[in-house]
N, C-alpha and C positions, 0 to 999 in steps of 0.2 A: 760606179762599183760593178764589177763583174758578177755574172750570174752565180758563179761558184761561191764568190764572197757572200752573197746575199743568203745563199743556203747554209753556209758555215756560220755566218753571224746569228741565223736563226737557231742553230744547234746551241751556240754559246749562250745566248740569252735563255733558251729553254734550260740548260745546265744550271745557270745561275738562279733562275726562278725556282726550279724543282728543288734544288739543295735548300734555298732560304726557306721555301715553304715547309720542308722536312723539319728544318731547325726551329722553326717557330711552332709547329705542331708538337714537338717533343721536347721543348724547352732548353735545348742546348744541342751544340754540334760543331762540325768543322766547316765553318762558312768561309773563312778567309781563304781556304784552300780552292774552294769553288770560285771565289772572286778572282783569284789570281791565276788560275789555270783553266777556266772555261774555254778560252780561245785555243789553248794547246789541245785539249781533248777534242774540241770541235774539229780542229785541223786534222788531228790524227784519224778519227773516226769518219768525218765528212769529206776528207780531201786526200790524205796522204797514204794511209795504211791500204795495200791492196790484200783484201782478205777474202776469203771464201764466203758464199752467202749462207744465211740461215733460213729455214723455213718458218718465217714469221717470227714474231716476237717469242722468245722461249721463256718457259716458267723455271725459276731456280729449283734445283734439286734440293731435297733434304740432306742433311749431314749423314754421310755414309761411312765415316771413319777416316782414318789417315792412310796415306799410300803404303801399300805393303803387298808382297806376293800372295799373302795370305788373305787379302781383302779384294775379291774379283769385282765387287760392287763399287770400289772407289773410282771417281772421275775428277779431272781437273775442271776448272771453270773455262778452259779453253774452247769448249765448243761454242761459246758465245762469239767468238772470232772466226767461225767457220771451220770447215775441215781443213786439215793440213794438205799441202800441195807445194812440191818443189819451187814453183814459180811464185807462190804467194808469200806474204810477210808474216812474220811471228812478232807477237807483241809481249814484252816482258815488263810487268808492272812493279815498281819498286817500293814507293811510299805507301804503306799499308793504310795510314790514316787518311789518305785520299780515297778510299774505297766508295765513300757515298758519291763523289764526284765521277768516278768511273761508272757506277751504276746508273747515275743520271744520264751520262753520255750514251750508255748502251740503250736505255729507254729512248732517248731522243732520237736515235737512228734505227730504232725498231729491231733491235736485237734482244731485248730483255723486256718482259711483259710489264706494262705501265704500272700494275699493282704490286710489282715485286717489293717496293719499299715497305709495304705492310708488314713484311717479315723481317725487317732490318733489326739486327740485334737481338732476335728472339731465339731462345732455346731451340736447338735443332735445326736451325736455319743456316744455309751457307750464304745468306746476304749479310755477312759480319760486318760489324762496325770497323774492327781492324781486319781488313781483307786477307784472306789466306788462299792457298793454292786450289781450294775448291769452290772458291767464290766466283760469281759471274764475271767473266773477262779476264781472270787470273790464271795464268798457266803454271807458274812455279811458285814455290813458297817464298814470301817476300821476307821471311826470316828476320834477323835484325837488319836494321837499315844498312844500305851500302853493299848489299850482296848481289844486285841485280845485273851490274856490268860484267861481273865474274860469270855468272849464269849465261848471260847472253853472248858473251865471248866465246864460251865453250860451244853454245849452240850453233853460232856463226861459224866458227872452225870446222864443226862437224858437217854442217850444211854444205860448206865449200868442198870438203873431202869427198861429199856424196854427189858433187856437181849440180847442187841447188842453186837457183838464181834469185830467190826471194830475199828480201832484206830482213834483218832482224832488229826490232825497235826497242828501245827502252825509255820509259818515262821515269824521271826521279826527281828528288827535291835538292835544293842546293846545299842545305845542311849535312847531306851525306858525303860532301866533299871534305868533311872534318875527320872522316873515317879512313884509315890507312889502306883498307882493302881496295877501296875505290881507285886509289893511285896504282896499286899493284896491277889492278885490272886493265887500267888504262895503258900501262908499260906493256903488258901481255898483248893486248889487242893491236897496238901499234907494232910491236915486234913481228907479228904474224900478219901485219897488212890486211886486217880484216875490213876492208873498205865497203862491205855490206852490212856493217855494224853501225847503227845510228842511234844517238842519244839525245833526247831533249830534256832540258832541266827547266824546272819551274823555279826561277831565281827570284823568289819573293822576298829574300832577306829575313824570313821569319823560321823560328823553330820553337819547341815547347817552352824553352827558358827565356824567350824574347828574341831580340835581333840576332841573327846569325853573327854579325860583326862584333857582339858583345860576348860571345862564347869562343869563337876561334877565327882565325884568319884564313879565308879562302880565295880572296882576290889579291892580284889581277888573275880571275880564273882562266880567261881565255889565253893569256900569255903563258900560264903554267901548263894547261892542257897542250897547247901548241908545243912546248918543250918537251913534252912527253910523246909527241909525234902525232898528235891528232889534228884534223882540220877543225878549228874551233871557230864558231860564227855566233856572235852576240848580236841580239836583236831586241827590239820592243816586243814583248810578249803578248801585246794587245793588238799588234798591227798584222792583220791577216796577210797582207801581200808580202810584208818582211818575213814573216813566218814561212810562207810558201816557198820564197826563193831559198831560204836557209835550209828548209827541210827536203826540198826536192832537187837542188843542184847536186848532181853526183861528184865524187872524189876519188881519188887514188889512195886515200887514208880514211880511217874510221872518222866519222863525223860527229861532233859535239855541238848541238845548238843550245846556247845559253839564252834562254827567253827571261828577259828582265820584266818583272810583273809588279803589280800593286795589289796587296793583300786586301785593300778595302775598296776596290775598284767598283763603281756604281753604288757604293753604300758609304759615303763619306762619314756618316755617323760612327761607323765602326772604328774610325781612325781615333776617336776619343779614348779607346782602350789601349792604344799603344803604350809600351812596346809588347805587352801580352796580348797577342791576336790569334793565338794557336787554337783556342776553342772559345766558342761564344756561349755564355751562359747569362741568364738573366738575374739581376739582383732584386728585382721587384716588379709587380705588375705594371708600374708606371714605366719602368725600364723596358720591359717587352712591348709595350703599347708604342714607344718610340721607334722601335724596329719593325713592328707591324706597319707603321706609317712608311717607313723606308722601303718595305716590300711593296707597298701599294703604289709607291712613286716608281719604283722599278719597273712594276708590271705595267704602268702606264706608258713607258717608253716606247 
């Protein structure tokens, strides 16, 4: 295993453990999202994203209100991704319910204070359970799901007009391809040949109502995206080498990396809850004890 892979795998393992620990401490939470996307976030923050530095782990802001020209104190969570620069990447985060995973990733790479999760979902905190534009690592409103490619396409087009050379990245979930706005944004980006727009999808096959396939038809996703003019690449989302190739190889077209993932990765016990894996809640002390044992087994790896 290459040296960079060792480092990225360490970040991914830290993300899984940190989120699992948080869920156990709080009695519920979005665990499946961490199990499926840990390698994706580890690759983004530990390998692929070219971001500006931050001065040590940053402390989250308190909530200072919504964006407005009348609110000079407002700030986005983009500062956790470093200062903007024409040659640096921009990161647009789409699935707001993955926020805990994003915070864990920022902690693991030293961009967010390790005690930040103590303020998770607390009144007045920007460390929100459903991430917003003022939350750590989040630059634009996540709004309703499926808005991120539209936002990123506009950003990428504007950056090209200004001669900027940095990439604009989006992380999103597969259920967002049930939304028409996603496909409109794909068509727009392809038409304008936004080859510095890169999207990675956590294709874990799950959404709040159960399996994606039971709610709407999105596959064959790669073929459909290709038909819209994108360079679609489908890989095992837990294979770091495959992710590296898919995420790093340039193209003349916008790039869509479809990372097929397992929402119970490293916690096979969780598969007993299928098809409802969106949020983990414990039904009894005995039920929680089984997951506590699963956590110990994961930590021992």
